[in-house]
C-alpha positions in Angstrom: 0.1 0.1 0.1 1.2 3.6 -0.7 0.2 6.6 0.5 0.2 10.8 0.0 3.1 13.1 1.1 3.8 16.1 1.1 6.9 16.3 -0.3 8.1 19.9 -0.5 6.3 23.7 -0.8 6.6 26.4 -2.3 5.5 29.0 0.4 4.5 32.5 0.5 5.4 32.5 -3.8 4.0 35.8 -5.5 2.1 35.5 -8.7 4.0 37.4 -11.3 1.6 37.7 -14.2 -1.3 35.8 -15.3 -1.6 34.0 -19.6 -5.2 33.4 -19.4 -4.7 31.9 -22.7 -2.4 29.5 -22.7 -3.4 25.3 -22.3 -2.7 25.7 -18.9 -0.2 24.9 -16.5 2.0 27.3 -13.6 5.3 28.3 -15.0 8.0 28.5 -12.0 11.3 30.0 -11.8 14.0 26.6 -12.7 16.1 28.0 -9.3 12.8 27.5 -7.1 12.0 24.6 -8.8 15.0 22.8 -8.0 15.1 24.2 -4.6 11.9 22.6 -3.6 13.1 19.2 -5.7 9.8 19.8 -8.0 10.5 18.2 -11.6 9.1 19.7 -15.0 5.4 18.7 -15.4 5.0 17.7 -11.8 1.5 17.7 -10.9 1.5 20.2 -7.9 -1.1 21.7 -6.0 -1.6 25.4 -6.0 -3.5 27.0 -2.6 -4.8 30.8 -2.9 -4.2 32.5 0.4 -5.7 35.6 -1.3 -8.8 34.3 -2.5 -8.8 30.4 -1.2 -8.9 29.1 -3.9 -7.3 26.0 -4.9 -6.6 23.5 -7.9 -4.5 21.0 -9.1 -1.9 22.0 -12.6 1.5 20.8 -14.1 4.5 22.6 -13.7 6.4 24.6 -16.7 10.3 25.4 -15.6 10.5 29.3 -16.2 14.3 31.1 -16.8 16.3 30.6 -13.5 16.7 33.4 -10.6 14.1 34.6 -13.2 12.0 35.3 -9.7 8.5 34.5 -12.7 5.1 32.4 -11.1 2.9 32.5 -14.0 -0.9 30.9 -13.7 -1.0 29.8 -17.2 -4.6 28.7 -18.4 -8.0 28.8 -16.6 -6.5 29.3 -14.1 -6.1 32.6 -14.5 -9.8 32.9 -13.8 -8.9 31.8 -9.9 -5.6 33.4 -8.9 -4.2 36.6 -9.9 -1.2 38.8 -10.7 -0.3 39.8 -7.4 -2.0 36.9 -4.9 0.4 35.1 -2.6 0.0 30.9 -2.8 1.7 27.8 -1.7 2.8 25.2 -4.1 2.5 21.5 -2.9 4.3 18.5 -4.6 3.6 14.8 -3.3 5.2 11.6 -3.1 3.2 8.0 -3.2 5.9 6.2 -1.2 5.7 3.3 1.9 3.8 3.9 5.1 7.5 3.0 7.2 8.8 5.9 4.3 6.3 8.1 5.4 7.3 8.1 8.6 11.2 9.0 7.6 9.9 11.5 5.0 10.2 14.9 5.7 8.9 17.6 3.8 11.4 20.2 2.5 9.5 23.7 2.6 11.3 27.0 0.6 10.2 29.9 2.1 10.0 33.1 -1.0 10.0 37.1 -0.7 7.3 39.4 -2.0 9.4 38.6 -5.5 10.0 35.5 -4.9 13.8 35.3 -3.6 14.5 31.8 -1.6 14.5 33.2 2.8 14.8 30.5 4.0 14.6 26.3 3.4 13.2 24.1 6.0 
């Protein structure tokens, strides 16, 4: 049996842009993705602290060091530029593995610079 557990999260990311007419996903600065151990096209859960909306999508790697966190596609109707979000990534593992897993938390400032990695 496997359980779904939190692997990592980007905490307090600021949405830098939205693009409604796009096939749908979230573009994230590759440096931020690497810090959290998130890979391109990985499924993530995005929780908007401003609106309370939550959605599942997949990641697209953005330019490293750009600070970009861009909502692409229909999600732009739920999450707006300037909103603060938490981006969660998950892993499936055995209950024994889950007991040992310590999620990586990457805390960001208002310009999406890394301020802390826990």
